[in-house]
C-alpha positions as CSV (number, residue, x, y, z in Angstrom):
1,M,38.9,-27.3,5.5
2,K,41.7,-26.5,3.3
3,T,43.6,-23.1,2.9
4,L,44.8,-22.1,0.2
5,G,46.7,-18.3,0.3
6,I,47.4,-16.5,-3.0
7,D,48.9,-12.6,-3.7
8,I,47.8,-12.0,-7.1
9,G,50.5,-9.6,-7.9
10,Y,50.3,-7.0,-11.3
11,S,53.8,-9.0,-12.2
12,S,53.7,-12.3,-10.2
13,T,51.4,-14.2,-8.3
14,K,52.5,-15.8,-5.5
15,I,51.1,-19.0,-3.7
16,A,51.2,-20.7,-0.3
17,Y,49.7,-24.2,0.2
18,D,50.1,-27.3,2.3
19,G,53.7,-25.8,3.5
20,Q,54.9,-25.4,0.1
21,F,55.2,-22.0,-2.0
22,Y,54.7,-21.1,-5.8
23,K,55.3,-18.1,-7.2
24,L,54.1,-17.8,-11.3
25,P,53.9,-14.5,-13.4
26,T,50.6,-12.8,-13.8
27,A,50.5,-13.0,-17.2
28,I,47.2,-13.1,-19.5
29,S,47.3,-14.2,-23.6
30,F,44.5,-15.1,-25.5
31,A,45.2,-18.8,-27.3
32,M,45.5,-18.8,-31.0
33,D,44.2,-22.4,-33.2
34,T,47.9,-22.6,-34.9
35,G,46.8,-25.9,-36.6
36,I,49.3,-27.7,-35.2
37,D,48.4,-30.5,-33.3
38,Y,51.7,-31.2,-31.2
39,G,52.8,-30.5,-27.9
40,E,51.1,-30.2,-24.8
41,D,48.5,-27.2,-24.2
42,C,46.9,-26.0,-21.1
43,I,44.0,-23.3,-22.6
44,I,41.4,-22.0,-20.4
45,N,37.8,-21.1,-21.1
46,F,36.6,-17.9,-19.9
47,E,33.9,-15.7,-20.7
48,G,34.1,-16.1,-24.0
49,E,37.8,-16.2,-24.4
50,Q,40.4,-18.5,-25.0
51,L,43.3,-18.0,-22.5
52,Y,46.7,-19.3,-21.3
53,I,47.8,-18.2,-17.6
54,G,51.6,-17.6,-16.2
55,E,54.4,-19.4,-17.5
56,A,52.3,-20.3,-20.7
57,A,51.5,-17.0,-21.5
58,V,55.0,-15.4,-21.2
59,S,55.4,-13.8,-24.6
60,E,55.4,-10.4,-26.5
61,E,51.8,-11.3,-26.8
62,S,50.9,-11.6,-23.1
63,F,49.6,-8.8,-21.5
64,T,49.0,-7.3,-17.8
65,T,48.1,-3.7,-16.5
66,T,48.5,-2.0,-13.3
67,D,44.8,-1.0,-13.5
68,Y,42.5,-2.6,-10.7
69,K,40.3,-3.6,-14.0
70,F,42.8,-6.2,-15.0
71,K,42.7,-7.6,-11.7
72,H,39.0,-7.8,-11.5
73,K,38.8,-8.8,-14.7
74,Y,41.3,-11.7,-14.6
75,D,41.7,-12.5,-11.1
76,P,39.3,-15.5,-11.3
77,A,40.9,-16.9,-14.2
78,I,44.1,-16.7,-12.4
79,I,42.7,-18.5,-9.5
80,Y,41.2,-21.4,-11.5
81,H,44.8,-21.8,-13.2
82,I,45.8,-22.4,-9.9
83,L,43.2,-24.7,-8.7
84,V,44.2,-26.9,-11.5
85,K,47.7,-26.9,-11.1
86,L,46.9,-27.9,-7.4
87,N,44.7,-30.6,-8.1
88,L,42.4,-28.5,-5.6
89,L,39.5,-28.1,-8.0
90,E,37.4,-30.9,-6.5
91,D,37.9,-29.6,-3.2
92,A,36.7,-26.2,-4.4
93,K,33.4,-27.3,-6.0
94,N,32.8,-29.4,-2.6
95,G,32.7,-26.2,-0.7
96,N,36.6,-27.6,1.0
97,L,38.5,-24.9,0.6
98,V,39.1,-21.6,2.3
99,L,40.7,-18.6,0.0
100,A,43.3,-16.1,1.5
101,L,43.7,-13.5,-0.8
102,G,45.3,-10.1,-0.6
103,L,44.4,-6.9,-2.4
104,A,46.6,-3.6,-2.3
105,L,45.6,-0.6,-0.5
106,A,45.1,1.4,-3.7
107,D,42.3,-1.2,-4.5
108,W,41.0,-1.7,-1.0
109,K,38.2,0.5,-1.7
110,N,37.1,-2.0,-4.1
111,K,37.3,-4.9,-1.8
112,D,33.5,-6.0,-1.6
113,E,32.9,-5.5,-5.6
114,Y,36.5,-7.7,-6.1
115,L,34.6,-9.9,-3.1
116,E,31.7,-10.8,-5.1
117,R,33.8,-10.9,-8.5
118,V,35.6,-13.8,-6.9
119,S,33.4,-15.7,-5.4
120,N,31.4,-16.5,-7.9
121,F,32.7,-17.5,-11.4
122,T,32.5,-20.3,-14.3
123,I,35.3,-21.4,-16.1
124,D,35.4,-24.2,-18.4
125,E,31.8,-24.7,-17.6
126,I,32.5,-25.4,-14.1
127,A,30.8,-23.1,-11.8
128,L,33.0,-22.3,-8.5
129,S,31.1,-20.5,-5.7
130,F,33.4,-19.7,-2.3
131,K,31.7,-19.3,0.8
132,N,35.2,-18.9,2.7
133,I,37.2,-15.9,1.7
134,N,40.1,-13.7,4.1
135,L,40.5,-11.1,2.1
136,I,43.8,-9.2,3.8
137,P,45.1,-5.8,2.7
138,Q,48.6,-6.1,0.9
139,G,51.2,-5.3,3.5
140,A,49.0,-6.3,6.4
141,G,49.9,-9.8,5.5
142,A,53.6,-9.2,5.5
143,Y,52.9,-7.3,9.1
144,I,51.1,-10.6,10.4
145,N,53.9,-12.8,8.9
146,Y,56.9,-10.8,10.7
147,I,54.9,-11.0,14.2
148,T,54.5,-14.9,13.6
149,N,58.0,-15.4,13.4
150,S,58.8,-13.0,16.4
151,G,57.0,-14.8,18.6
152,G,53.8,-13.2,18.6
153,N,55.0,-9.7,20.6
154,H,53.8,-6.8,18.7
155,P,56.2,-3.9,18.6
156,S,54.9,-0.6,20.3
157,N,54.7,0.9,16.7
158,C,55.7,-0.2,13.4
159,S,55.6,1.4,9.7
160,V,55.1,-1.4,6.9
161,I,56.8,-0.3,3.6
162,D,55.3,-3.5,1.0
163,I,57.5,-2.5,-2.4
164,G,55.0,-4.0,-4.8
165,Y,55.4,-4.4,-8.8
166,N,53.1,-1.0,-9.2
167,T,52.3,0.1,-5.6
168,I,54.3,0.7,-2.7
169,N,52.0,0.2,0.4
170,F,52.5,1.9,3.8
171,L,51.1,1.1,6.8
172,Y,51.5,1.9,10.3
173,F,50.6,0.0,13.5
174,E,50.4,0.7,17.2
175,G,50.0,-1.9,19.3
176,G,49.5,-3.9,16.8
177,Q,46.3,-2.6,15.7
178,P,46.4,-0.4,12.3
179,K,45.9,3.5,12.1
180,K,43.9,4.2,9.2
181,A,45.3,8.1,9.0
182,Q,48.9,7.1,8.7
183,C,47.9,4.4,6.3
184,K,48.6,4.9,2.7
185,S,49.3,3.9,-1.1
186,F,51.9,4.8,-3.7
187,P,50.6,3.6,-7.0
188,G,53.2,4.1,-9.9
189,H,56.0,3.8,-7.5
190,G,56.7,0.1,-7.5
191,V,58.9,-1.9,-9.3
192,S,57.4,-0.7,-12.7
193,S,58.4,2.7,-12.6
194,I,62.1,1.1,-13.7
195,I,60.4,-2.0,-15.4
196,R,58.6,-0.1,-18.6
197,P,61.7,2.0,-19.2
198,M,63.8,-0.7,-19.7
199,T,61.1,-2.0,-22.3
200,N,61.5,1.2,-23.9
201,H,65.6,0.4,-24.0
202,L,65.5,-2.7,-25.3
203,E,62.6,-1.9,-27.9
204,A,64.7,1.3,-29.2
205,N,67.9,-0.9,-29.5
206,Y,66.3,-4.2,-30.5
207,G,63.6,-3.4,-32.8
208,M,61.4,-6.1,-31.1
209,S,58.7,-5.6,-29.3
210,F,58.9,-6.9,-25.7
211,S,56.0,-7.7,-23.1
212,E,56.9,-6.3,-19.4
213,Q,56.8,-10.3,-18.5
214,E,59.7,-10.7,-20.9
215,V,61.5,-7.6,-19.3
216,I,61.2,-8.6,-15.5
217,K,62.8,-11.9,-16.5
218,I,65.3,-10.0,-18.2
219,F,65.9,-7.9,-15.2
220,Q,65.7,-10.4,-12.7
221,N,68.8,-12.6,-14.5
222,E,70.7,-9.4,-14.9
223,K,71.4,-10.1,-18.1
224,F,70.2,-10.2,-21.9
225,I,71.7,-13.1,-24.8
226,F,70.7,-11.6,-27.9
227,N,71.9,-13.8,-30.6
228,G,74.3,-15.9,-28.3
229,V,76.0,-13.0,-27.4
230,P,75.7,-11.7,-23.7
231,Q,74.9,-7.6,-24.1
232,E,76.8,-6.0,-21.2
233,N,75.5,-2.8,-21.9
234,I,72.0,-4.0,-20.9
235,T,73.4,-5.4,-17.7
236,K,75.1,-2.0,-17.1
237,T,71.6,-0.6,-17.5
238,I,69.8,-2.3,-15.3
239,I,72.4,-1.5,-12.4
240,E,72.1,2.2,-13.4
241,L,67.8,1.7,-13.0
242,K,68.4,-0.4,-9.6
243,Q,69.9,2.8,-8.0
244,Q,67.6,5.0,-9.7
245,F,64.9,3.3,-8.3
246,V,66.5,3.3,-4.5
247,K,67.2,7.2,-5.3
248,K,63.7,7.6,-5.8
249,L,62.5,6.0,-2.7
250,F,64.9,8.0,-0.5
251,S,63.9,11.2,-2.2
252,S,59.6,10.4,-2.1
253,I,58.2,7.9,0.7
254,L,61.1,8.0,2.6
255,T,60.9,11.8,3.2
256,S,57.5,12.0,3.3
257,E,57.1,9.8,6.2
258,K,60.9,10.8,7.9
259,K,58.8,11.5,11.1
260,L,56.8,8.2,11.3
261,L,59.6,6.1,10.2
262,A,62.0,7.8,13.0
263,T,59.8,7.0,15.9
264,S,58.4,3.5,14.8
265,E,60.1,0.6,17.0
266,V,59.9,-1.4,13.6
267,V,60.3,0.0,10.3
268,L,59.4,-3.1,8.3
269,F,60.2,-4.1,4.6
270,A,58.5,-6.4,2.3
271,G,58.0,-7.4,-1.4
272,G,59.7,-7.9,-4.3
273,G,61.2,-4.6,-4.2
274,C,63.7,-5.5,-1.2
275,Y,65.8,-7.6,-3.5
276,L,66.9,-3.6,-4.9
277,L,67.6,-2.7,-1.3
278,E,69.9,-5.0,-0.2
279,N,73.1,-4.0,-0.1
280,I,71.7,-0.4,1.5
281,K,73.1,0.8,5.0
282,F,69.6,1.5,7.6
283,P,69.2,2.5,10.9
284,P,68.7,0.1,13.5
285,N,65.0,0.0,13.5
286,V,64.8,-1.1,10.0
287,K,64.0,-5.2,9.3
288,F,63.2,-6.7,6.4
289,V,61.1,-9.8,6.2
290,D,62.9,-13.3,5.9
291,K,63.3,-14.2,2.1
292,P,61.7,-14.5,-0.3
293,Y,60.4,-10.9,0.7
294,E,57.6,-11.0,-2.0
295,H,56.2,-14.3,0.0
296,A,55.6,-12.5,3.3
297,N,52.2,-11.5,2.3
298,V,50.5,-14.8,1.1
299,L,52.1,-16.0,4.5
300,G,50.3,-13.7,6.4
301,Y,47.0,-14.2,4.7
302,I,47.5,-17.8,6.0
303,G,48.3,-16.7,9.4
304,K,52.2,-17.7,9.4
């Protein structure tokens, strides 16, 4: 039995399979017939819609949301796209594949409905049914990954701060067991809180629309070239927004959970938002998951 780990975030999807790691944009766009029969195309037919998925979808026409309804609707299409890319479609059809997936704490109340959705679906007239799906909360995967890399020894208590695109997941463990009363989610506090202002800034200054996926690429590269000229003002804005993100983090979550963080043997940071915190001096109980930070959850989903 093969195991495929997939962490579908609102900005990117992280994949772990057979010792290899992959990442693709969580982007969807509608495919249109341009009348031009040239070049490679990768279109899937999904519930009456023709779609581009991932890199092929990144344009001003791509869409994604930070709403659970988007995940519920399109996660099967993203999973199918990954199966095709990794040549795992036959294994999935023959029941020779275990899916290890994650779900944000904010969406965990929908876990049964989500499991039903991703367990059975039909795309390109191919019916898929998964009897083996491991669903783990985002953040818990990062904790499992950290414990595995630490020789399997659990700290007496541990706070996990998983900084995703839309949500920051806060989990608390004692002796390796999650404590429900202390676990919480902070929707809207993730990296999207600075991507959206950046999107508005670009559109206002350059008079054209940008999808969030396009802006994420600009943000990651810390540069924007327009008409062949690097835009230094955009680089400056990116740096300012990163600083604002850190200030917000310290004035919200790191303040509201101050006692738990101060008394935790380990405070574990995970998720793509960790790149914004690399040069900050933290107390000695603060640890970061191994790079790439955004892969910690999916590695934990597959038990690594």
